[in-house]
Backbone as CSV, one residue per row, in Angstrom:
resi,resn,N_x,N_y,N_z,CA_x,CA_y,CA_z,C_x,C_y,C_z
1,MET,11.111,8.126,-13.133,9.927,7.396,-12.730,10.346,6.262,-11.795
2,ILE,9.624,6.118,-10.692,9.866,5.044,-9.729,8.853,3.944,-10.023
3,THR,9.344,2.755,-10.343,8.432,1.668,-10.710,8.572,0.443,-9.814
4,GLN,9.663,0.323,-9.106,9.897,-0.837,-8.251,10.090,-0.386,-6.811
5,PHE,9.403,-1.023,-5.897,9.520,-0.686,-4.482,10.539,-1.611,-3.827
6,LYS,11.764,-1.554,-4.375,12.884,-2.363,-3.898,14.086,-1.449,-3.738
7,GLY,15.099,-1.940,-3.041,16.321,-1.163,-2.868,16.034,0.155,-2.179
8,GLN,16.479,1.246,-2.778,16.319,2.553,-2.143,14.852,2.973,-2.025
9,TYR,13.958,2.333,-2.782,12.531,2.682,-2.723,11.693,1.627,-2.004
10,GLU,12.339,0.748,-1.284,11.639,-0.295,-0.536,10.623,0.291,0.447
11,PHE,10.920,1.449,0.988,10.056,2.088,1.973,8.680,2.456,1.413
12,LEU,8.525,2.505,0.085,7.242,2.831,-0.529,6.259,1.662,-0.469
13,ASP,6.768,0.464,-0.323,5.940,-0.741,-0.286,5.066,-0.724,0.970
14,PRO,3.765,-0.947,0.831,2.903,-0.997,2.026,3.318,-2.085,3.018
15,ALA,4.018,-3.123,2.561,4.459,-4.194,3.446,5.744,-3.839,4.198
16,TYR,6.340,-2.701,3.897,7.576,-2.265,4.566,7.344,-2.204,6.073
17,TYR,8.263,-2.768,6.830,8.122,-2.844,8.279,8.288,-1.468,8.916
18,CYS,7.189,-0.919,9.408,7.182,0.353,10.122,5.823,0.480,10.801
19,LEU,5.703,1.393,11.730,4.419,1.574,12.403,3.437,2.329,11.520
20,ALA,2.194,1.875,11.566,1.108,2.550,10.865,-0.153,2.338,11.699
21,GLU,-0.950,3.371,11.808,-2.150,3.308,12.639,-3.407,3.264,11.788
22,TYR,-4.356,2.487,12.277,-5.700,2.512,11.722,-6.683,2.313,12.865
23,ASP,-7.661,3.173,12.930,-8.742,3.073,13.913,-8.196,2.977,15.346
24,GLY,-7.157,3.765,15.634,-6.602,3.829,16.982,-5.668,2.694,17.358
25,GLU,-5.396,1.796,16.440,-4.506,0.664,16.714,-3.263,0.759,15.842
26,LEU,-2.110,0.374,16.413,-0.855,0.374,15.667,-0.577,-0.998,15.077
27,TYR,-0.072,-0.990,13.850,0.286,-2.214,13.141,1.745,-2.104,12.726
28,ASN,2.353,-3.252,12.367,3.775,-3.226,12.021,4.035,-2.945,10.545
29,SER,2.989,-2.632,9.789,3.141,-2.168,8.412,1.817,-1.559,7.962
30,ALA,1.895,-0.730,6.935,0.667,-0.156,6.382,-0.214,-1.258,5.808
31,GLU,0.392,-2.279,5.230,-0.402,-3.366,4.657,-1.143,-4.147,5.735
32,ALA,-0.500,-4.398,6.870,-1.178,-5.097,7.962,-2.374,-4.276,8.451
33,ALA,-2.205,-2.968,8.572,-3.314,-2.098,8.978,-4.430,-2.136,7.941
34,PHE,-4.053,-2.107,6.672,-5.038,-2.135,5.592,-5.800,-3.460,5.580
35,LEU,-5.107,-4.555,5.785,-5.771,-5.861,5.832,-6.767,-5.908,6.987
36,ALA,-6.363,-5.429,8.156,-7.255,-5.436,9.315,-8.484,-4.567,9.086
37,ALA,-8.311,-3.462,8.371,-9.421,-2.529,8.129,-10.536,-3.155,7.297
38,GLN,-10.244,-4.212,6.587,-11.222,-4.825,5.691,-12.240,-5.722,6.399
39,PHE,-12.059,-5.932,7.701,-12.895,-6.900,8.408,-13.567,-6.276,9.625
40,ASP,-14.811,-6.705,9.890,-15.593,-6.192,11.018,-15.171,-6.759,12.363
41,SER,-14.830,-8.006,12.385,-14.609,-8.707,13.637,-13.434,-8.133,14.422
42,ALA,-13.661,-7.933,15.710,-12.581,-7.455,16.591,-11.485,-8.511,16.732
43,TYR,-11.782,-9.734,16.392,-10.812,-10.823,16.462,-9.667,-10.622,15.474
44,PHE,-9.965,-10.060,14.310,-8.968,-9.989,13.250,-7.926,-8.891,13.468
45,GLY,-8.278,-7.817,14.159,-7.311,-6.750,14.415,-6.052,-7.249,15.102
46,PRO,-6.206,-7.925,16.266,-5.014,-8.446,16.940,-4.234,-9.453,16.091
47,MET,-4.944,-10.217,15.281,-4.272,-11.194,14.428,-3.329,-10.464,13.461
48,PHE,-3.799,-9.381,12.835,-2.971,-8.653,11.879,-1.914,-7.787,12.575
49,ARG,-2.079,-7.519,13.869,-1.062,-6.772,14.621,0.050,-7.673,15.134
50,ASN,-0.136,-8.964,15.061,0.834,-9.918,15.584,2.128,-9.847,14.767
51,PRO,3.241,-9.410,15.373,4.499,-9.290,14.614,5.060,-10.643,14.164
52,ALA,4.585,-11.737,14.769,5.063,-13.060,14.367,4.375,-13.553,13.086
53,LEU,3.320,-12.869,12.655,2.599,-13.267,11.447,3.237,-12.576,10.241
54,PRO,3.924,-13.326,9.388,4.532,-12.705,8.201,3.450,-12.119,7.293
55,ILE,3.777,-11.040,6.609,2.778,-10.347,5.795,2.253,-11.245,4.679
56,TRP,3.095,-12.114,4.131,2.620,-13.016,3.071,1.554,-13.953,3.609
57,ARG,1.701,-14.369,4.867,0.705,-15.264,5.484,-0.570,-14.482,5.801
58,ALA,-0.420,-13.236,6.237,-1.579,-12.388,6.511,-2.398,-12.183,5.242
59,ARG,-1.725,-12.002,4.114,-2.431,-11.856,2.821,-3.243,-13.108,2.503
60,GLU,-2.619,-14.266,2.706,-3.323,-15.531,2.444,-4.559,-15.665,3.325
61,LEU,-4.416,-15.347,4.599,-5.558,-15.427,5.517,-6.667,-14.466,5.114
62,ALA,-6.289,-13.259,4.730,-7.287,-12.247,4.364,-8.121,-12.693,3.166
63,LYS,-7.528,-13.447,2.253,-8.260,-13.923,1.075,-9.371,-14.900,1.451
64,LYS,-9.237,-15.530,2.615,-10.201,-16.549,3.043,-11.300,-15.988,3.943
65,LEU,-11.187,-14.739,4.332,-12.133,-14.149,5.276,-13.189,-13.313,4.566
66,GLN,-14.329,-13.149,5.218,-15.422,-12.337,4.683,-15.168,-10.862,5.003
67,ARG,-15.072,-10.035,3.965,-14.843,-8.601,4.159,-16.064,-7.906,4.745
68,ARG,-15.832,-6.709,5.261,-16.924,-5.869,5.746,-17.953,-5.685,4.638
69,ARG,-19.193,-5.553,5.014,-20.264,-5.371,4.030,-20.131,-4.044,3.287
70,ASP,-19.584,-3.037,3.947,-19.473,-1.716,3.325,-18.159,-1.521,2.565
71,TRP,-17.360,-2.586,2.436,-16.048,-2.466,1.793,-16.216,-2.306,0.287
72,THR,-15.852,-1.149,-0.224,-15.970,-0.836,-1.641,-14.615,-0.348,-2.143
73,PRO,-14.428,-0.268,-3.452,-13.172,0.297,-3.961,-12.932,1.725,-3.450
74,ALA,-13.984,2.539,-3.373,-13.822,3.912,-2.883,-13.377,3.923,-1.422
75,LEU,-13.970,3.065,-0.611,-13.572,2.994,0.797,-12.146,2.472,0.913
76,SER,-11.785,1.487,0.108,-10.424,0.954,0.177,-9.395,2.030,-0.166
77,LEU,-9.709,2.891,-1.128,-8.802,3.987,-1.474,-8.660,4.974,-0.322
78,GLU,-9.774,5.324,0.307,-9.736,6.268,1.421,-8.957,5.693,2.600
79,VAL,-9.196,4.421,2.899,-8.492,3.780,4.015,-6.991,3.697,3.706
80,MET,-6.635,3.310,2.497,-5.214,3.229,2.137,-4.557,4.604,2.226
81,ARG,-5.250,5.625,1.792,-4.697,6.974,1.869,-4.475,7.390,3.326
82,GLN,-5.463,7.123,4.170,-5.377,7.459,5.595,-4.203,6.727,6.256
83,ILE,-4.064,5.447,5.987,-2.983,4.651,6.585,-1.623,5.096,6.038
84,THR,-1.551,5.366,4.753,-0.291,5.808,4.146,0.132,7.164,4.688
85,LEU,-0.822,8.053,4.859,-0.512,9.359,5.451,0.033,9.182,6.866
86,ASP,-0.584,8.305,7.640,-0.097,8.055,8.994,1.313,7.477,8.962
87,LYS,1.551,6.514,8.092,2.869,5.875,7.983,3.968,6.913,7.766
88,PHE,3.752,7.823,6.838,4.797,8.793,6.508,4.816,9.993,7.452
89,SER,3.716,10.286,8.110,3.681,11.377,9.093,4.334,10.947,10.396
90,ARG,4.191,9.699,10.736,4.643,9.162,12.016,6.170,9.060,12.115
91,THR,6.829,8.783,11.005,8.264,8.500,11.035,9.024,9.525,10.198
92,PRO,9.769,10.432,10.846,10.485,11.477,10.100,11.408,10.949,9.005
93,ARG,12.069,9.828,9.233,12.969,9.251,8.229,12.189,8.843,6.977
94,LEU,11.023,8.250,7.160,10.211,7.850,6.008,9.624,9.067,5.303
95,ARG,9.199,10.049,6.082,8.661,11.285,5.494,9.726,11.956,4.628
96,SER,10.944,12.058,5.144,12.040,12.670,4.380,12.339,11.882,3.115
97,ALA,12.322,10.564,3.217,12.598,9.724,2.047,11.511,9.906,0.989
98,LEU,10.254,9.991,1.409,9.170,10.205,0.452,9.299,11.582,-0.197
99,LEU,9.546,12.603,0.614,9.692,13.954,0.066,10.894,14.054,-0.875
100,ALA,11.914,13.229,-0.634,13.109,13.247,-1.483,12.838,12.684,-2.880
101,THR,11.683,12.051,-3.073,11.351,11.574,-4.420,10.852,12.722,-5.289
102,TYR,10.704,13.916,-4.689,10.315,15.146,-5.379,9.121,14.951,-6.302
103,GLU,9.315,15.260,-7.558,8.227,15.205,-8.537,8.220,13.902,-9.336
104,GLU,8.987,12.907,-8.900,9.029,11.630,-9.619,7.636,11.015,-9.674
105,GLN,7.290,10.478,-10.824,6.051,9.724,-10.930,6.279,8.376,-10.262
106,ILE,5.308,7.924,-9.484,5.402,6.646,-8.788,4.382,5.698,-9.402
107,VAL,4.882,4.583,-9.929,4.030,3.577,-10.559,4.306,2.235,-9.887
108,ALA,3.293,1.635,-9.326,3.431,0.354,-8.629,3.366,-0.789,-9.638
109,GLU,4.496,-1.027,-10.322,4.535,-2.097,-11.317,4.610,-3.455,-10.631
110,ASN,4.008,-4.452,-11.282,4.048,-5.821,-10.777,3.937,-6.770,-11.957
111,ASN,4.118,-8.064,-11.687,3.925,-9.063,-12.743,2.956,-10.148,-12.283
112,TRP,2.125,-9.824,-11.293,1.152,-10.797,-10.787,-0.292,-10.380,-11.090
113,HIS,-0.467,-9.597,-12.142,-1.774,-9.264,-12.717,-2.624,-8.346,-11.832
114,GLU,-2.003,-7.557,-10.997,-2.734,-6.654,-10.120,-2.861,-5.312,-10.833
115,GLN,-4.070,-4.956,-11.217,-4.300,-3.768,-12.030,-5.058,-2.663,-11.297
116,PHE,-5.550,-2.901,-10.091,-6.250,-1.857,-9.345,-5.235,-0.966,-8.624
117,TRP,-4.395,-1.566,-7.804,-3.406,-0.796,-7.044,-2.186,-0.457,-7.886
118,GLY,-1.909,-1.245,-8.891,-0.694,-1.034,-9.672,-0.917,-1.182,-11.157
119,CYS,0.170,-1.552,-11.830,0.159,-1.770,-13.278,0.935,-3.055,-13.549
120,CYS,0.238,-4.053,-14.078,0.906,-5.315,-14.395,1.713,-5.159,-15.678
121,THR,2.923,-5.688,-15.643,3.821,-5.594,-16.793,3.985,-6.929,-17.504
122,CYS,3.111,-7.896,-17.200,3.302,-9.236,-17.764,3.209,-9.253,-19.288
123,ALA,2.514,-8.286,-19.876,2.398,-8.244,-21.337,3.744,-7.944,-21.991
124,THR,4.612,-7.213,-21.283,5.922,-6.863,-21.841,7.072,-7.577,-21.130
125,ARG,6.867,-7.908,-19.851,7.898,-8.598,-19.066,7.246,-9.710,-18.244
126,PRO,6.942,-10.837,-18.875,6.257,-11.904,-18.146,7.103,-12.407,-16.977
127,GLY,6.430,-12.722,-15.893,7.097,-13.271,-14.718,6.621,-14.689,-14.468
128,LYS,6.785,-15.141,-13.247,6.433,-16.523,-12.926,4.921,-16.771,-12.972
129,TYR,4.125,-15.711,-13.045,2.670,-15.851,-13.084,2.134,-15.881,-14.512
130,GLY,3.004,-15.855,-15.500,2.592,-15.922,-16.892,2.046,-14.600,-17.404
131,GLN,1.321,-14.685,-18.522,0.764,-13.495,-19.148,-0.755,-13.573,-19.145
132,ARG,-1.396,-12.407,-19.099,-2.852,-12.311,-19.216,-3.171,-11.222,-20.226
133,PRO,-4.081,-11.505,-21.142,-4.467,-10.475,-22.115,-5.016,-9.209,-21.445
134,SER,-5.707,-9.366,-20.315,-6.283,-8.194,-19.641,-5.215,-7.224,-19.143
135,CYS,-4.001,-7.706,-19.005,-2.927,-6.844,-18.509,-2.282,-6.012,-19.616
136,SER,-2.758,-6.163,-20.835,-2.227,-5.312,-21.905,-2.807,-3.902,-21.810
137,GLU,-3.892,-3.741,-21.050,-4.463,-2.414,-20.770,-3.686,-1.786,-19.615
138,PRO,-3.582,-0.462,-19.579,-2.872,0.176,-18.460,-3.576,-0.089,-17.126
139,GLY,-2.779,-0.321,-16.103,-3.333,-0.491,-14.760,-3.767,0.853,-14.195
140,ARG,-4.518,0.808,-13.111,-5.048,2.040,-12.528,-4.048,2.730,-11.593
141,ASN,-3.076,2.000,-11.090,-1.991,2.571,-10.282,-2.495,3.383,-9.090
142,HIS,-3.524,2.910,-8.426,-4.049,3.655,-7.283,-3.022,3.791,-6.153
143,LEU,-2.187,2.789,-5.946,-1.168,2.903,-4.897,-0.183,4.021,-5.222
144,GLY,0.273,4.080,-6.450,1.166,5.167,-6.857,0.507,6.523,-6.683
145,GLU,-0.771,6.612,-7.035,-1.516,7.872,-6.883,-1.637,8.258,-5.407
146,VAL,-1.907,7.278,-4.545,-1.998,7.553,-3.109,-0.657,8.067,-2.592
147,LEU,0.421,7.401,-2.971,1.751,7.825,-2.509,2.089,9.243,-2.976
148,MET,1.779,9.556,-4.225,2.078,10.901,-4.736,1.194,11.953,-4.062
149,SER,-0.041,11.605,-3.765,-0.953,12.524,-3.080,-0.465,12.810,-1.656
150,VAL,-0.056,11.757,-0.951,0.472,11.925,0.408,1.757,12.743,0.361
151,ARG,2.611,12.478,-0.610,3.855,13.250,-0.765,3.546,14.732,-0.951
152,GLU,2.565,15.028,-1.796,2.181,16.417,-2.037,1.644,17.073,-0.762
153,GLN,0.797,16.358,-0.040,0.239,16.909,1.198,1.329,17.163,2.229
154,LEU,2.245,16.226,2.401,3.334,16.404,3.378,4.278,17.515,2.954
155,GLY,4.495,17.673,1.649,5.331,18.766,1.143,4.705,20.119,1.429
156,GLU,3.403,20.228,1.250,2.701,21.472,1.547,2.753,21.802,3.026
157,LEU,2.614,20.765,3.874,2.695,20.981,5.322,4.103,21.423,5.728
158,ALA,5.125,20.859,5.081,6.499,21.237,5.386,6.761,22.692,5.015
159,LEU,6.204,23.124,3.882,6.386,24.518,3.454,5.637,25.478,4.375
160,ALA,4.475,25.067,4.832,3.661,25.928,5.695,4.211,26.009,7.117
161,GLY,4.903,24.932,7.533,5.360,24.839,8.921,6.671,25.442,9.116
């Protein structure tokens, strides 16, 4: 089971520096593309494409902005899947690395109480963000599910091609 997107699995992290496209524009990470997708204004796209803007700062800015009116959990999943597929389709080295994880289960563990995209482990391994009772329930691990789905799709394309 892959639970940490560090070291040899760093490439699984949406913030990993690589090209990813959304809506015809290239970004320097899947996370930057995903952040830009959440906003209507044409002003925000170039801001999130700026390579001088660190991803941690982009996250902070995104928290202060008004999201698109149609932004829902279902849309966020579809957009993340689309961007993740592009990320791994675009770069042969990343595609090979993802396919090399074979049938491993991918779980986006964290200790900052994020339960939609991942699974918070603060109930068993508290980090600097402390513990929350709500994190004793299993997280939804949507990011892990997206990665495994993209891996399966790329594997099928490799077999067919």
